[in-house]
C-alpha positions in Angstrom: 9.3 10.0 -14.4 7.1 8.4 -17.1 10.1 6.6 -18.7 11.1 5.2 -15.3 7.6 3.9 -14.8 7.6 2.4 -18.3 10.8 0.5 -17.4 9.3 -0.7 -14.1 6.1 -1.9 -15.9 8.3 -4.1 -18.2 9.8 -6.0 -15.2 8.3 -9.2 -14.0 9.9 -9.3 -10.6 8.6 -12.8 -9.9 11.3 -14.1 -12.3 13.9 -13.4 -9.5 12.4 -16.2 -7.4 13.5 -18.9 -9.9 17.1 -18.2 -8.8 16.4 -19.7 -5.4 15.1 -23.0 -4.2 11.3 -23.0 -3.7 10.3 -21.5 -0.4 13.7 -19.8 0.3 12.7 -16.3 -1.1 9.5 -14.3 -1.5 8.4 -11.6 -3.8 7.9 -8.2 -2.0 5.9 -5.2 -2.9 7.1 -2.5 -0.5 10.5 -0.8 0.1 10.9 -2.4 3.5 11.8 -5.7 5.2 8.7 -8.0 5.6 10.0 -8.6 9.1 9.5 -5.0 10.2 6.4 -4.2 12.2 5.8 -1.4 9.8 5.6 -3.6 6.6 2.0 -3.2 5.4 0.0 -6.4 6.1 -2.9 -7.8 4.2 -3.3 -6.7 0.6 0.2 -6.0 -0.6 -1.2 -4.1 -3.6 -3.3 -1.6 -1.6 -1.3 1.5 -2.4 -3.8 4.0 -1.1 -4.4 5.4 -4.6 -0.7 5.8 -5.5 0.3 5.1 -9.0 2.1 1.8 -8.9 3.4 1.0 -12.4 3.3 -2.8 -12.0 0.0 -4.4 -12.1 -1.3 -6.8 -9.4 -0.5 -9.8 -11.6 2.1 -9.1 -14.2 1.4 -10.2 -17.7 3.2 -9.4 -20.9 0.1 -7.9 -22.6 -0.6 -5.7 -19.6 3.0 -4.7 -19.5 3.1 -3.7 -23.2 -0.1 -1.6 -22.7 1.3 0.3 -19.8 4.8 0.8 -21.3 3.1 2.3 -24.4 0.9 4.5 -22.1 3.9 5.9 -20.3 5.9 6.4 -23.5 3.0 8.4 -24.8 2.9 10.4 -21.6 6.6 11.1 -21.9 6.2 12.2 -25.5 8.6 9.7 -27.0 8.3 7.1 -29.8 10.3 4.1 -31.0 13.9 5.0 -31.8 14.0 8.2 -29.6 17.5 8.8 -28.1 16.1 8.9 -24.6 15.0 5.3 -25.0 18.7 4.1 -25.0 19.2 2.7 -21.5 21.7 0.4 -19.9 20.6 -2.1 -17.3 23.6 -2.9 -15.0 23.9 -5.9 -12.7 26.4 -5.6 -9.9 29.1 -8.3 -10.2 31.2 -10.0 -12.8 28.6 -12.4 -14.2 25.3 -11.6 -15.8 23.5 -14.9 -15.1 24.9 -15.3 -11.5 22.4 -12.8 -10.2 18.7 -13.2 -9.1 17.5 -10.3 -11.2 19.2 -11.4 -14.5 16.0 -12.9 -15.9 14.0 -9.9 -14.8 16.4 -7.6 -16.7 16.7 -9.9 -19.7 13.0 -10.2 -20.3 12.3 -6.6 -19.6 15.0 -5.6 -22.2 13.5 -7.9 -24.7 10.0 -6.4 -24.2 11.2 -2.8 -24.3 13.4 -3.4 -27.4 10.4 -4.9 -29.1 8.7 -1.5 -28.6 11.6 0.5 -30.1 13.8 1.0 -27.1 17.6 0.3 -27.2 18.2 -1.5 -23.9 21.5 -3.3 -23.1 22.0 -5.6 -20.1 25.5 -5.6 -18.8 27.4 -6.6 -15.6 29.9 -4.4 -13.9 32.3 -5.4 -11.0 32.5 -1.7 -10.1 28.8 -1.2 -10.0 28.5 -0.7 -6.3 31.0 2.2 -6.4 29.2 3.7 -9.4 25.8 3.3 -7.7 26.9 5.5 -4.8 27.8 8.3 -7.2 24.5 8.1 -9.2 26.5 7.1 -12.3 24.2 4.2 -13.4 20.8 4.4 -15.1 19.1 1.2 -14.1 20.8 -1.2 -11.8 20.3 -4.3 -9.5 22.1 -5.0 -6.3 21.4 -6.6 -3.0 20.5 -4.4 0.0 20.1 -5.1 3.7 17.4 -3.3 5.7 17.7 -2.2 9.3 15.2 -3.3 11.9 14.3 0.3 12.6 11.9 1.3 9.8 12.9 5.0 10.0 13.1 6.1 6.3 15.0 9.4 6.8 18.6 8.3 5.9 17.6 6.3 2.8 14.8 8.4 1.3 14.5 11.9 2.8 15.4 14.7 0.4 17.7 16.3 3.0 19.6 13.1 3.8 23.3 13.1 2.9 23.5 9.3 2.6 24.9 7.9 -0.6 21.6 6.0 -1.1 20.0 9.3 -2.2 22.6 9.6 -4.9 21.7 6.1 -6.1 18.0 7.2 -6.4 19.2 10.2 -8.5 18.1 12.8 -5.9 20.7 15.3 -7.0 19.3 15.3 -10.5 15.7 15.5 -9.2 16.5 18.4 -6.9 18.5 20.3 -9.6 16.6 19.4 -12.8 13.5 17.5 -11.8 10.0 18.4 -13.0 7.5 20.1 -10.7 5.7 16.7 -10.4 8.8 15.0 -9.2 9.6 17.7 -6.7 6.1 17.6 -5.4 6.3 13.9 -4.8 9.8 14.2 -3.2 8.5 17.0 -0.9 5.4 14.9 0.1 7.6 11.9 0.7 10.0 13.8 3.0 7.1 15.5 4.9 5.6 12.1 5.7 9.0 10.8 6.9 9.3 13.9 9.2 5.8 13.3 10.6 6.6 9.7 11.3 9.7 10.7 13.3 7.5 12.9 15.6 5.4 10.1 17.1 6.1 6.9 19.0 2.6 5.5 18.2 3.5 2.5 16.0 0.0 2.3 14.4 0.3 5.9 13.3 3.9 5.5 12.1 3.0 2.4 10.1 0.3 4.3 8.2 2.7 7.2 7.5 5.4 4.8 6.3 3.0 3.1 4.0 1.9 6.4 2.5 5.6 7.4 2.2 6.4 4.1 0.4 3.6 4.8 -2.0 5.3 8.1 -2.9 8.6 6.2 -3.6 6.7 4.1 -6.1 5.2 7.2 -7.6 8.6 8.6 -8.0 9.7 5.3 -9.6 13.3 5.4 -8.3 13.2 1.9 -6.7 11.3 -1.3 -7.5 11.1 -3.9 -4.7 11.9 -7.3 -6.0 12.4 -10.1 -3.5 13.5 -10.9 0.1 15.5 -14.0 1.0 14.3 -16.2 3.9 16.8 -16.8 6.7 17.7 -20.5 7.1 19.6 -22.3 9.8 20.8 -25.9 9.9 21.2 -28.0 13.0 21.6 -31.6 14.0 18.4 -32.8 15.7 20.4 -35.7 17.2 22.4 -33.1 19.1 19.9 -30.1 19.6 16.4 -30.5 21.0 14.2 -29.1 18.4 11.5 -27.9 20.8 14.0 -25.7 22.6 14.8 -23.6 19.5 13.0 -20.3 19.1 10.1 -20.3 16.6 10.6 -16.8 15.4 13.8 -16.9 13.4 14.5 -13.9 11.1 17.4 -11.7 9.9 17.4 -9.9 13.3 17.0 -12.8 15.6 19.1 -16.0 15.3 18.8 -19.2 17.3 21.9 -18.1 19.3 20.2 -14.9 20.6 18.9 -16.9 23.6 21.4 -19.7 23.6 20.9 -20.3 27.3 17.4 -21.7 26.5 18.6 -24.2 23.9 18.9 -27.8 25.1 20.8 -30.8 24.0 18.8 -33.7 22.7 
């Protein structure tokens, strides 16, 4: 768990935004769509005391300090065989992916501290992810409007996503600390499923997402904004819905849209 946190500390996730035009993507801090009513509002870095391995504002000096801290906690030093790690980007091109710069710079930082990190691309990565065959990987995910976290994160889920997080390894060979976190995470998900009170569920989900960060199996990076183009000479702008998001397009209430 400490080596996973060390890797996460080395990653400046804001680098991914440079792949997109300004204003078309945003950095996220939680494992959930920002559109969801359950996404924590306000201070994105209020993790209720959970150990989030990235600092509020990433800096190389802070990253180096924290990587060294987690290396020491893991009992490893430069050149240790456990520091040989492959970062895999899903696809056939390294640079044609938003997280390439994140991986590249993290690899440079870690290698400077005695790690042996290689960044590769793999056109079969999506298949390998679903079997838990990759160490560290980047791929794009979509998130359902329903914030229920059971299928993706519960220890008893049979979804392939749990293989991607390495749950099989954690349940069979994980440390007591890892199993305590996984059990606490799953208990919170169960509690959230037992109430229809959105305020209560939102707090439970926030606490659960804190445990995901504690477990260090997933690092939120960015979310793309949804864009639609229209001809204002044909469509009356004022008739278009103002709340456009991944779950609600301008065509959802097409009978309200007027010609110019």
